[in-house]
Steps between C-alpha positions, in 0.01 A plus 500: 500500500805299608373481858164370381666243275720367779203487737310302238794262462496418872277193543194566712535879517257615231414826328380688809844494656652628174267800504564583865877451475514729197284755681729489805812538285348796314406666828851458638655648185248783458569858605130551577430221750218696661292471180496118513169366624320809368480415130866547407563427132840350586341255741227399257745445214740304722229275644342422162839447336603257772167320482512463120865394503431232761246323280747368237753426773242300697455266204857374528463316836165364380650354183831381645414409861118465498486756783227763452557838661146633469142402422533558120818294497321221688220506242758471221668210680167320540418552132839360400448188711147449363635508143778256582786753499744419780687806625855447613864525390430287189211709370717660230585153370159337533272795414705766316202618293300580814786699653548709187123555482502633857788735418317625190177553695680700770659719232168556323324570830762762589457672163119487528512642853717790384269577207182477709660712769576777253155483342295477821689746718278796416166315529602346832588843637126571505479270802684766698205732451277272705462643849621302798147488644387301196814293453556377857166311534572316174849406619363388838240276337759344267741442790223337704399272213863408435572424866192278525554327164846364590382256770125579527538599866358809667801498733723613212273801447540601864877458468492731199301760696739473797807551285326786321446675834860424598626643171294815551643548850857445379448744216367765736801444727739537202626141519620343170271234353768302314635300800148395605404394148829315451439311823151401387616395153807306614362362828305214346787421263749490789270276706457246219872483422589478870273199541640344182855550625420353842349193333812451285731543802289281735424797724863608537558878488877472453491491115336843507818645654805285424471447122709732276193633318320557830799686643520718188128582517514579873806718444329686215187555709705630793695729268179645353360561848818673617522717189137610538548612862526881549809461721684307229394750234630792705828317559538422129412861414770632734750247364427591137508871582837461670635316194377776266662768717830312500495465122415867454784597738748281313382641168538859623848426630 
């Protein structure tokens, strides 16, 4: 939940990243990592918790900075502008009633979602009785309609089919899907923000590397990459094991 909230707070990240970050954290902390990707309850709970927690967090940059992190947040921002509500640092002073209304609606929506979830869990389980042969054609048709409806181009449908084939091949070869999906989700976001940053810096790449915030982000990214490497994990495991043995030896002495 905390991971999803912080991901929602980050401007421009959105709910999808909160779900995937929570899923990745749950997989790292789980003792049954091999069950993830095969219907693990831990993975489902973590992803949905992160996704739901990111929604209230995503409202904060919309209200205070006018920066939407997802499509629903962009719709809310557009509705606010249409009704003459100016998001920004002064929104609590200029439109306090609207802010409190949003907080109340989020609270009521959370309660309603919990109640509906408890009431509809058993009826929705009947969907699991539908055989894959009947369910997959329906999903394929809906995916095709959705891919075409976004931009009304047949090219997007072929892209969907190509990535579906790629996903099938990766699944058969036991490759994890999360990195591919994260790249697809964050690729467009990274491209837009890179262009925006280049416009603000007049095409100079130096601010991406020499600013304090940039250095901190690059350092964090490098640290995460190093920690995730098998060599680093083995080295940390040996180091922690050596420390435990030393403490046990001192305790026995």
